DSSP file (Angstrom, degrees, kcal/mol; ACC not computed):
  #  RESIDUE AA STRUCTURE BP1 BP2  ACC     N-H-->O    O-->H-N    N-H-->O    O-->H-N    TCO  KAPPA ALPHA  PHI   PSI    X-CA   Y-CA   Z-CA
    1    1 A M              0   0    0      0, 0.0    83,-0.1     0, 0.0     3,-0.1   0.000 360.0 360.0 360.0 123.1   23.3  -93.3   31.5
    2    2 A A        -     0   0    0      1,-0.1    31,-0.0    40,-0.0    41,-0.0  -0.416 360.0 -89.2 -69.0 147.5   21.7  -96.4   32.8
    3    3 A P        -     0   0    0      0, 0.0     2,-0.4     0, 0.0    -1,-0.1  -0.312  43.9-143.1 -57.0 140.5   19.4  -96.0   35.7
    4    4 A V        -     0   0    0     29,-0.1     2,-0.3    26,-0.1    33,-0.0  -0.900  11.6-123.0-109.8 136.4   21.3  -96.2   39.0
    5    5 A A        +     0   0    0     -2,-0.4    15,-0.5    15,-0.1     2,-0.3  -0.579  43.1 153.0 -78.3 136.5   19.9  -97.9   42.0
    6    6 A Y  E     -A   19   0A   0     -2,-0.3     2,-0.4    13,-0.1    13,-0.2  -0.977  37.0-122.0-155.3 162.8   19.7  -95.8   45.1
    7    7 A D  E     -A   18   0A   0     11,-2.2    11,-2.2    -2,-0.3     2,-0.3  -0.908  17.7-138.6-111.2 136.3   17.6  -95.5   48.3
    8    8 A L  E     -A   17   0A   0     -2,-0.4     2,-0.4     9,-0.2     9,-0.3  -0.735  20.8-140.8 -87.2 142.3   15.7  -92.5   49.4
    9    9 A L  E     -A   16   0A   0      7,-2.8     7,-0.8    -2,-0.3     2,-0.5  -0.816  16.9-114.0-103.6 142.8   15.8  -91.7   53.1
   10   10 A D        +     0   0    0     -2,-0.4     2,-0.3     5,-0.1     5,-0.1  -0.630  48.4 163.0 -69.3 124.5   13.0  -90.4   55.2
   11   11 A H        -     0   0    0     -2,-0.5     5,-0.1     3,-0.2    -2,-0.0  -0.980  39.5-132.2-149.1 135.7   13.9  -86.9   56.2
   12   12 A T  S    S-     0   0    0     -2,-0.3    -1,-0.1     1,-0.2     3,-0.0   0.904  95.2  -0.9 -57.9 -52.6   11.6  -84.2   57.6
   13   13 A A  S    S+     0   0    0      2,-0.0   127,-0.3     0, 0.0    -1,-0.2   0.640 124.3  50.5-116.1 -19.6   12.6  -81.2   55.5
   14   14 A D  S    S-     0   0    0    125,-0.1     2,-0.5   126,-0.1    -3,-0.2  -0.413  79.3-106.0-113.9-173.6   15.3  -82.3   53.2
   15   15 A L  E     - B   0 138A   0    123,-2.3   123,-3.7    -2,-0.1     2,-0.3  -0.976  32.9-169.9-121.2 122.5   16.0  -85.1   50.7
   16   16 A G  E     -AB   9 137A   0     -7,-0.8    -7,-2.8    -2,-0.5     2,-0.3  -0.862   3.7-176.0-115.4 148.3   18.4  -87.9   51.6
   17   17 A V  E     -AB   8 136A   0    119,-2.6   119,-2.4    -2,-0.3     2,-0.4  -0.962  18.5-149.3-137.2 154.9   19.9  -90.7   49.5
   18   18 A I  E     -AB   7 135A   0    -11,-2.2   -11,-2.2    -2,-0.3     2,-0.3  -0.999  23.2-178.0-121.1 127.1   22.1  -93.7   49.9
   19   19 A V  E     -AB   6 134A   0    115,-2.4   115,-2.7    -2,-0.4     2,-0.3  -0.942   8.2-157.5-126.5 147.1   24.2  -94.6   46.9
   20   20 A R  E     + B   0 133A   0    -15,-0.5     2,-0.3    -2,-0.3   113,-0.2  -0.928   9.9 178.9-126.5 149.3   26.6  -97.6   46.4
   21   21 A G  E     - B   0 132A   0    111,-2.5   111,-3.0    -2,-0.3     6,-0.1  -0.983  38.0-122.2-145.7 157.3   29.5  -98.2   44.1
   22   22 A A  S    S-     0   0    0     -2,-0.3     2,-0.2   109,-0.2    -1,-0.1   0.846  98.2  -1.0 -67.4 -34.5   32.1 -100.9   43.4
   23   23 A G  S  > S-     0   0    0    108,-0.1     4,-2.5   109,-0.1   109,-0.2  -0.816  88.4 -88.4-141.8-178.7   34.9  -98.5   44.1
   24   24 A R  H  > S+     0   0    0     -2,-0.2     4,-2.3     2,-0.2     5,-0.2   0.921 125.7  49.1 -65.8 -42.6   35.3  -94.8   45.1
   25   25 A S  H  > S+     0   0    0     64,-0.2     4,-2.1     1,-0.2    -1,-0.2   0.923 113.5  47.8 -60.7 -43.2   35.4  -93.6   41.5
   26   26 A D  H  > S+     0   0    0      1,-0.2     4,-2.8     2,-0.2     5,-0.2   0.902 109.6  53.3 -63.7 -41.7   32.3  -95.6   40.7
   27   27 A L  H  X S+     0   0    0     -4,-2.5     4,-2.4     1,-0.2    -2,-0.2   0.923 110.0  47.0 -59.3 -45.8   30.6  -94.3   43.8
   28   28 A F  H  X S+     0   0    0     -4,-2.3     4,-1.6     2,-0.2    -1,-0.2   0.874 113.3  48.9 -66.8 -37.4   31.2  -90.7   42.8
   29   29 A A  H  X S+     0   0    0     -4,-2.1     4,-1.8     2,-0.2    -2,-0.2   0.909 112.8  47.6 -66.7 -41.9   30.0  -91.4   39.2
   30   30 A R  H  X S+     0   0    0     -4,-2.8     4,-2.6     2,-0.2    -2,-0.2   0.862 107.3  56.2 -68.2 -35.0   26.8  -93.1   40.6
   31   31 A A  H  X S+     0   0    0     -4,-2.4     4,-2.4     1,-0.2    -1,-0.2   0.895 107.3  49.9 -62.2 -38.7   26.3  -90.2   43.0
   32   32 A A  H  X S+     0   0    0     -4,-1.6     4,-2.3     2,-0.2    -2,-0.2   0.880 110.2  50.5 -65.2 -38.0   26.3  -87.9   40.0
   33   33 A A  H  X S+     0   0    0     -4,-1.8     4,-2.3     2,-0.2    -2,-0.2   0.892 109.9  49.9 -66.5 -40.1   23.8  -90.2   38.3
   34   34 A V  H  X S+     0   0    0     -4,-2.6     4,-2.0     2,-0.2    -2,-0.2   0.932 110.1  50.6 -62.6 -45.5   21.5  -90.1   41.3
   35   35 A L  H  X S+     0   0    0     -4,-2.4     4,-2.2     1,-0.2    -2,-0.2   0.920 109.3  51.1 -59.2 -44.2   21.7  -86.3   41.4
   36   36 A A  H  X S+     0   0    0     -4,-2.3     4,-2.6     1,-0.2    -1,-0.2   0.922 109.0  51.3 -57.6 -44.4   20.8  -86.2   37.7
   37   37 A D  H  < S+     0   0    0     -4,-2.3    -1,-0.2     1,-0.2    -2,-0.2   0.833 111.7  47.4 -64.4 -32.6   17.8  -88.5   38.4
   38   38 A L  H  < S+     0   0    0     -4,-2.0    75,-2.5    -5,-0.1    -1,-0.2   0.866 117.2  42.0 -73.8 -36.4   16.6  -86.2   41.2
   39   39 A L  H  < S-     0   0    0     -4,-2.2    73,-3.2    73,-0.2     2,-0.2   0.827 127.8 -22.8 -82.9 -33.9   17.0  -83.0   39.2
   40   40 A Y  B  < S-E  111   0B   0     -4,-2.6    -1,-0.1    71,-0.3     3,-0.1  -0.870  79.6 -70.7-160.9-174.4   15.6  -84.0   35.8
   41   41 A E    >   -     0   0    0     69,-0.6     3,-2.0    -2,-0.2     4,-0.3  -0.799  40.1-170.1 -97.3  95.1   14.8  -87.1   33.6
   42   42 A P  G >  S+     0   0    0      0, 0.0     3,-1.7     0, 0.0    -1,-0.2   0.766  78.7  69.7 -60.9 -26.5   18.3  -88.2   32.4
   43   43 A E  G 3  S+     0   0    0      1,-0.3    40,-0.1    -3,-0.1    -2,-0.0   0.690  95.2  56.6 -66.4 -15.7   16.9  -90.7   29.9
   44   44 A R  G <  S+     0   0    0     -3,-2.0     2,-0.3    66,-0.1    -1,-0.3   0.516  87.2 102.2 -88.0  -6.6   15.7  -87.6   27.8
   45   45 A I    <   -     0   0    0     -3,-1.7     2,-0.3    -4,-0.3    37,-0.0  -0.602  58.4-153.0 -86.7 136.4   19.3  -86.2   27.6
   46   46 A E        -     0   0    0     -2,-0.3     2,-1.7    37,-0.0     3,-0.3  -0.823  23.9-118.6-104.0 147.3   21.4  -86.5   24.5
   47   47 A E        +     0   0    0     -2,-0.3    55,-0.2     1,-0.2     3,-0.1  -0.599  62.8 135.4 -86.5  80.1   25.2  -86.5   24.6
   48   48 A R        +     0   0    0     -2,-1.7     2,-0.3    53,-1.6    54,-0.2   0.711  67.6  15.5 -97.6 -27.1   25.8  -83.4   22.5
   49   49 A E  E     -F  101   0C   0     52,-2.9    52,-2.5    -3,-0.3     2,-0.3  -0.862  66.1-141.6-140.5 169.7   28.4  -81.7   24.6
   50   50 A S  E     -F  100   0C   0     -2,-0.3     2,-0.3    50,-0.2    50,-0.2  -0.967   5.3-162.6-137.2 158.6   30.8  -82.4   27.4
   51   51 A R  E     -F   99   0C   0     48,-2.4    48,-3.2    -2,-0.3     2,-0.4  -0.978  10.0-151.1-133.7 147.1   32.2  -80.7   30.4
   52   52 A E  E     -F   98   0C   0     -2,-0.3     2,-0.4    46,-0.2    46,-0.2  -0.939  11.2-174.4-121.0 145.7   35.2  -81.5   32.5
   53   53 A R  E     -F   97   0C   0     44,-2.3    44,-2.9    -2,-0.4     2,-0.4  -0.988   8.4-169.0-136.6 146.1   35.8  -80.9   36.1
   54   54 A M  E     +F   96   0C   0     -2,-0.4     2,-0.3    42,-0.2    42,-0.2  -0.988  14.7 171.9-135.7 126.5   38.8  -81.3   38.4
   55   55 A L  E     -F   95   0C   0     40,-2.3    40,-3.4    -2,-0.4     2,-0.4  -0.969  19.8-148.5-134.8 147.5   38.5  -81.1   42.2
   56   56 A Q  E     -F   94   0C   0     -2,-0.3     2,-0.3    38,-0.2    38,-0.2  -0.952  17.3-167.5-117.0 137.0   40.9  -81.8   45.0
   57   57 A G        -     0   0    0     36,-2.2     3,-0.1    -2,-0.4     4,-0.0  -0.823  28.0-150.3-121.0 161.9   39.7  -83.0   48.4
   58   58 A T  S    S+     0   0    0      1,-0.4     2,-0.3    -2,-0.3    -1,-0.1   0.656  92.3   8.0 -98.1 -23.9   41.2  -83.4   51.9
   59   59 A D  S  > S-     0   0    0     34,-0.1     4,-2.1     1,-0.1    -1,-0.4  -0.975  77.5-113.8-151.4 157.4   39.0  -86.3   52.7
   60   60 A A  H  > S+     0   0    0     -2,-0.3     4,-2.0     1,-0.2     5,-0.1   0.857 110.9  55.0 -63.3 -38.0   36.5  -88.4   50.7
   61   61 A E  H  > S+     0   0    0      1,-0.2     4,-1.7     2,-0.2    -1,-0.2   0.956 111.7  41.4 -62.8 -51.4   33.4  -87.2   52.5
   62   62 A S  H  > S+     0   0    0      1,-0.2     4,-2.5     2,-0.2    -1,-0.2   0.861 112.2  56.3 -67.1 -33.4   34.0  -83.5   52.0
   63   63 A L  H  X S+     0   0    0     -4,-2.1     4,-2.8     1,-0.2    -1,-0.2   0.879 103.8  54.4 -64.3 -36.6   35.1  -84.2   48.4
   64   64 A L  H  X S+     0   0    0     -4,-2.0     4,-2.5     2,-0.2     5,-0.2   0.924 110.2  45.9 -61.5 -44.4   31.7  -85.9   47.8
   65   65 A V  H  X S+     0   0    0     -4,-1.7     4,-2.4     2,-0.2    53,-0.3   0.929 113.8  48.3 -64.2 -45.6   29.8  -82.9   49.0
   66   66 A V  H  X S+     0   0    0     -4,-2.5     4,-2.3     2,-0.2    -2,-0.2   0.914 112.1  50.9 -60.6 -43.1   32.0  -80.5   47.0
   67   67 A W  H  X S+     0   0    0     -4,-2.8     4,-1.8     2,-0.2    -2,-0.2   0.938 111.8  45.2 -60.0 -50.5   31.5  -82.7   43.9
   68   68 A L  H  X S+     0   0    0     -4,-2.5     4,-2.0     1,-0.2    -1,-0.2   0.886 113.7  49.8 -65.1 -37.8   27.7  -82.8   44.2
   69   69 A N  H  X S+     0   0    0     -4,-2.4     4,-2.4     2,-0.2    -1,-0.2   0.866 106.4  56.0 -68.2 -35.0   27.6  -79.1   44.8
   70   70 A E  H  X S+     0   0    0     -4,-2.3     4,-2.2    -5,-0.2    -1,-0.2   0.897 108.8  48.3 -59.9 -40.3   29.8  -78.5   41.8
   71   71 A L  H  X S+     0   0    0     -4,-1.8     4,-2.4     2,-0.2    -2,-0.2   0.879 109.0  52.0 -69.0 -38.6   27.2  -80.4   39.7
   72   72 A I  H  X S+     0   0    0     -4,-2.0     4,-2.3     2,-0.2    -2,-0.2   0.917 111.3  47.9 -63.3 -41.9   24.3  -78.4   41.2
   73   73 A V  H  X S+     0   0    0     -4,-2.4     4,-3.4     2,-0.2     5,-0.5   0.904 109.4  53.3 -63.9 -41.8   26.1  -75.2   40.2
   74   74 A L  H  X S+     0   0    0     -4,-2.2     4,-1.7     1,-0.2     6,-1.4   0.914 111.3  46.4 -58.5 -43.6   26.8  -76.5   36.7
   75   75 A R  H  X S+     0   0    0     -4,-2.4     4,-0.7     4,-0.2    -2,-0.2   0.913 118.9  40.8 -64.2 -43.3   23.1  -77.2   36.4
   76   76 A E  H  < S+     0   0    0     -4,-2.3    -2,-0.2    -5,-0.2    -1,-0.2   0.871 123.0  34.8 -77.0 -38.5   22.1  -73.8   37.7
   77   77 A T  H  < S+     0   0    0     -4,-3.4    -3,-0.2    -5,-0.2    -2,-0.2   0.821 133.1  23.6 -90.8 -32.2   24.7  -71.6   36.0
   78   78 A E  H  < S-     0   0    0     -4,-1.7    -3,-0.2    -5,-0.5    -2,-0.2   0.445  92.6-129.5-111.0  -2.6   25.2  -73.3   32.6
   79   79 A D     <  +     0   0    0     -4,-0.7    25,-3.1    -5,-0.3     2,-0.4   0.762  52.3 161.5  57.5  26.2   21.8  -75.1   32.4
   80   80 A F  E     -G  103   0C   0     -6,-1.4     2,-0.5    23,-0.2    23,-0.2  -0.647  24.9-165.8 -85.7 131.9   23.9  -78.2   31.6
   81   81 A L  E     -G  102   0C   0     21,-3.0    21,-2.2    -2,-0.4     2,-0.3  -0.972  10.5-149.4-115.3 126.0   22.2  -81.6   32.1
   82   82 A W  E     +G  101   0C   0     -2,-0.5    19,-0.3    19,-0.2     3,-0.1  -0.729  23.5 174.5-100.1 145.7   24.5  -84.7   32.1
   83   83 A R  E    S+     0   0C   0     17,-3.5     2,-0.4     1,-0.3    18,-0.2   0.663  74.9  33.3-111.7 -35.3   23.6  -88.2   30.9
   84   84 A R  E     -G  100   0C   0     16,-2.0    16,-2.8   -83,-0.1     2,-0.4  -0.977  64.2-172.3-128.3 138.6   27.0  -89.9   31.3
   85   85 A V  E     -G   99   0C   0     -2,-0.4     2,-0.5    14,-0.2    14,-0.2  -0.996   5.8-168.9-133.3 129.6   29.7  -89.3   33.9
   86   86 A E  E     -G   98   0C   0     12,-2.5    12,-2.2    -2,-0.4     2,-0.4  -0.980  13.5-172.5-115.8 127.8   33.2  -90.7   34.0
   87   87 A V  E     -G   97   0C   0     -2,-0.5     2,-0.5    10,-0.2    10,-0.2  -0.969  15.8-171.2-125.1 134.6   35.1  -90.2   37.2
   88   88 A D  E     -G   96   0C   0      8,-2.9     8,-2.6    -2,-0.4     2,-0.6  -0.976  10.9-176.5-120.2 114.0   38.7  -91.0   38.1
   89   89 A L  E     -G   95   0C   0     -2,-0.5   -64,-0.2     6,-0.2     6,-0.2  -0.929  12.5-154.6-116.1 108.8   39.4  -90.5   41.8
   90   90 A G    >   -     0   0    0      4,-2.1     3,-2.0    -2,-0.6     4,-0.0  -0.238  31.4-105.3 -79.5 167.8   43.0  -91.0   42.7
   91   91 A A  T 3  S+     0   0    0      1,-0.3    -1,-0.1     2,-0.1    -2,-0.0   0.754 121.8  62.3 -61.9 -24.6   44.5  -92.0   46.0
   92   92 A D  T 3  S-     0   0    0      2,-0.1    -1,-0.3     1,-0.0   -35,-0.2   0.332 119.3-112.4 -82.9   8.0   45.5  -88.4   46.4
   93   93 A L    <   +     0   0    0     -3,-2.0   -36,-2.2     1,-0.2     2,-0.7   0.799  67.9 147.4  62.0  32.7   41.8  -87.4   46.4
   94   94 A L  E     -F   56   0C   0    -38,-0.2    -4,-2.1   -40,-0.0     2,-0.5  -0.898  34.0-156.6 -94.8 117.3   42.2  -85.6   43.0
   95   95 A L  E     -FG  55  89C   0    -40,-3.4   -40,-2.3    -2,-0.7     2,-0.5  -0.841  12.9-176.3-100.0 125.6   38.9  -86.1   41.2
   96   96 A R  E     +FG  54  88C   0     -8,-2.6    -8,-2.9    -2,-0.5     2,-0.4  -0.989  12.8 177.8-118.7 128.3   38.9  -85.8   37.4
   97   97 A A  E     -FG  53  87C   0    -44,-2.9   -44,-2.3    -2,-0.5     2,-0.4  -0.972  21.4-163.0-135.5 146.6   35.4  -86.0   35.8
   98   98 A R  E     -FG  52  86C   0    -12,-2.2   -12,-2.5    -2,-0.4     2,-0.4  -0.998  12.9-166.1-126.7 126.5   34.0  -85.8   32.3
   99   99 A L  E     -FG  51  85C   0    -48,-3.2   -48,-2.4    -2,-0.4     2,-0.5  -0.942   2.3-161.7-115.4 132.4   30.3  -85.3   31.9
  100  100 A A  E     +FG  50  84C   0    -16,-2.8   -17,-3.5    -2,-0.4   -16,-2.0  -0.947  42.3  89.3-114.3 132.8   28.4  -85.8   28.6
  101  101 A G  E     -FG  49  82C   0    -52,-2.5   -52,-2.9    -2,-0.5   -53,-1.6  -0.849  59.7 -92.8-179.7-143.6   25.0  -84.2   28.0
  102  102 A E  E     - G   0  81C   0    -21,-2.2   -21,-3.0    -2,-0.3     2,-0.2  -0.966  37.4 -81.5-156.9 168.9   23.4  -81.1   26.7
  103  103 A V  E     - G   0  80C   0     -2,-0.3   -23,-0.2   -23,-0.2   -24,-0.1  -0.539  61.9 -87.4 -77.6 143.6   22.0  -77.7   27.7
  104  104 A F        -     0   0    0    -25,-3.1    -1,-0.1    -2,-0.2     3,-0.0  -0.233  40.5-168.9 -53.8 130.5   18.4  -77.7   29.1
  105  105 A D    >>  -     0   0    0      1,-0.1     4,-2.9    -3,-0.1     3,-2.2  -0.958  12.9-154.6-124.1 108.3   15.7  -77.4   26.4
  106  106 A P  T 34 S+     0   0    0      0, 0.0    -1,-0.1     0, 0.0    -2,-0.0   0.707  93.3  60.7 -60.7 -18.9   12.3  -76.6   27.9
  107  107 A S  T 34 S+     0   0    0      1,-0.1     3,-0.1    -3,-0.0    -3,-0.0   0.703 122.3  20.0 -79.3 -17.5   10.6  -78.2   24.9
  108  108 A R  T <4 S+     0   0    0     -3,-2.2     2,-0.4     1,-0.1    -1,-0.1   0.630 112.2  70.8-121.9 -22.0   12.2  -81.6   25.6
  109  109 A H     <  -     0   0    0     -4,-2.9    -1,-0.1   -69,-0.0   -69,-0.0  -0.806  56.9-156.3-109.8 142.6   13.4  -81.7   29.2
  110  110 A R        -     0   0    0     -2,-0.4   -69,-0.6   -69,-0.1   -66,-0.1  -0.953  14.9-139.5-116.7 115.2   11.3  -81.9   32.4
  111  111 A P  B     -E   40   0B   0      0, 0.0   -71,-0.3     0, 0.0     3,-0.1  -0.376  21.0-177.8 -66.3 151.4   12.8  -80.6   35.7
  112  112 A R        +     0   0    0    -73,-3.2     2,-0.3     1,-0.4   -73,-0.2   0.399  54.6   6.6-112.7-107.8   12.1  -82.6   38.8
  113  113 A T        -     0   0    0    -75,-2.5     2,-0.7   -73,-0.1    -1,-0.4  -0.600  63.3-136.2 -85.6 138.0   13.2  -81.6   42.2
  114  114 A A        -     0   0    0     -2,-0.3     2,-0.4    26,-0.1   -75,-0.0  -0.851  26.9-170.7 -91.5 116.8   14.9  -78.2   42.9
  115  115 A L        -     0   0    0     -2,-0.7    25,-0.2     1,-0.1     3,-0.1  -0.905  18.7-166.4-111.9 137.1   17.9  -78.9   45.2
  116  116 A K        -     0   0    0     23,-3.4     2,-0.3    -2,-0.4    24,-0.2   0.889  64.8 -32.0 -85.2 -43.8   19.9  -76.1   46.8
  117  117 A A  E     -C  139   0A   0     22,-1.1    22,-3.2   -45,-0.0     2,-0.3  -0.984  51.5-103.8-170.0 154.6   22.9  -78.0   47.9
  118  118 A A  E     -C  138   0A   0     -2,-0.3     2,-0.2   -53,-0.3    20,-0.2  -0.718  48.8-152.9 -80.0 143.3   24.4  -81.2   49.2
  119  119 A T        -     0   0    0     18,-2.6    18,-0.5    -2,-0.3   -50,-0.0  -0.699  28.3-129.1-119.4 168.8   25.1  -80.9   52.9
  120  120 A Y  S >  S+     0   0    0     -2,-0.2     3,-1.7    16,-0.1     2,-0.2   0.486  71.1 121.3 -89.7  -6.4   27.4  -82.3   55.6
  121  121 A H  T 3  S-     0   0    0      1,-0.3    16,-0.4    16,-0.2    -2,-0.2  -0.431  93.9 -13.0 -63.8 122.7   24.4  -83.1   57.7
  122  122 A E  T 3  S+     0   0    0     -2,-0.2    -1,-0.3     1,-0.2     2,-0.2   0.708  93.2 169.9  56.8  23.8   24.4  -86.9   58.5
  123  123 A L    <   +     0   0    0     -3,-1.7     2,-0.4    13,-0.1    -1,-0.2  -0.453   5.2 174.1 -67.1 132.5   27.0  -87.4   55.8
  124  124 A K  E     +D  135   0A   0     11,-1.9    11,-2.8    -2,-0.2     2,-0.4  -0.998  15.7 174.4-141.1 139.2   28.5  -90.9   55.7
  125  125 A L  E     +D  134   0A   0     -2,-0.4     2,-0.3     9,-0.2     9,-0.2  -0.946  19.6 161.4-142.0 121.8   30.9  -92.6   53.4
  126  126 A R  E     -D  133   0A   0      7,-2.8     7,-2.6    -2,-0.4     2,-0.3  -0.974  40.1-111.8-143.9 154.6   32.1  -96.0   54.2
  127  127 A E  E     -D  132   0A   0     -2,-0.3     5,-0.3     5,-0.2  -104,-0.0  -0.676  37.1-173.6 -82.3 139.0   33.7  -99.1   52.7
  128  128 A T  E >   -D  131   0A   0      3,-2.9     3,-1.3    -2,-0.3     0, 0.0  -0.763  42.8 -97.4-123.8 170.5   31.5 -102.1   52.6
  129  129 A P  T 3  S+     0   0    0      0, 0.0     3,-0.1     0, 0.0    -2,-0.0   0.818 126.7  45.1 -59.0 -28.0   32.1 -105.8   51.6
  130  130 A G  T 3  S-     0   0    0      1,-0.1     2,-0.4  -107,-0.0    -3,-0.0   0.436 129.8 -81.9 -95.5   0.4   30.7 -104.9   48.1
  131  131 A G  E <  S- D   0 128A   0     -3,-1.3    -3,-2.9     2,-0.0     2,-0.3  -0.921  78.4 -20.7 143.6-116.7   32.6 -101.6   47.6
  132  132 A F  E     -BD  21 127A   0   -111,-3.0  -111,-2.5    -2,-0.4     2,-0.4  -0.955  45.2-165.0-135.1 153.0   31.6  -98.2   49.0
  133  133 A E  E     -BD  20 126A   0     -7,-2.6    -7,-2.8    -2,-0.3     2,-0.4  -0.999   5.9-170.1-138.8 139.3   28.4  -96.7   50.3
  134  134 A A  E     -BD  19 125A   0   -115,-2.7  -115,-2.4    -2,-0.4     2,-0.5  -0.981  11.6-156.5-131.9 144.4   27.5  -93.0   50.9
  135  135 A Q  E     +BD  18 124A   0    -11,-2.8   -11,-1.9    -2,-0.4     2,-0.4  -0.985  20.3 179.2-115.8 127.0   24.6  -91.2   52.6
  136  136 A V  E     -B   17   0A   0   -119,-2.4  -119,-2.6    -2,-0.5     2,-0.5  -0.991  17.6-153.6-132.5 136.3   24.0  -87.7   51.5
  137  137 A I  E     -B   16   0A   0    -18,-0.5   -18,-2.6    -2,-0.4     2,-0.4  -0.936  13.8-155.4-108.1 129.3   21.3  -85.2   52.5
  138  138 A F  E     -BC  15 118A   0   -123,-3.7  -123,-2.3    -2,-0.5     2,-0.5  -0.860  16.9-126.0-104.8 138.0   20.3  -82.4   50.1
  139  139 A D  E       C   0 117A   0    -22,-3.2   -23,-3.4    -2,-0.4   -22,-1.1  -0.725 360.0 360.0 -79.4 122.1   18.8  -79.1   51.1
  140  140 A V              0   0    0     -2,-0.5    -1,-0.1  -127,-0.3   -26,-0.1   0.429 360.0 360.0 -92.1 360.0   15.6  -78.7   49.1
């Protein structure tokens, strides 16, 4: 997974990010890449296994939070670390994703920030002239 550009937000107790994508599917894939960069060092991950996820949303903002929380749960419950993410987000807000990576190996992987959850606090997702932009605050 190539490094993805994102901005960190000043926030008193939590961790906020702004991520941008060319389209909604790209935005959701890049948000997963940002989350990976916050949780661990993605460049150390090898694509040995894959996981698939399918989620349905009622609106794009809440689906983004559900998606990021699904990834946090995947990291916590299966110890799975993703390096590459492919997302297909349809007009019906059905998200299909494939993640390639491997299970955490303490001899090779270094955890970074421990995040509890993506939150709805100050959540923003908007279309821009260059695509889409989202602001997400994570509970640390």
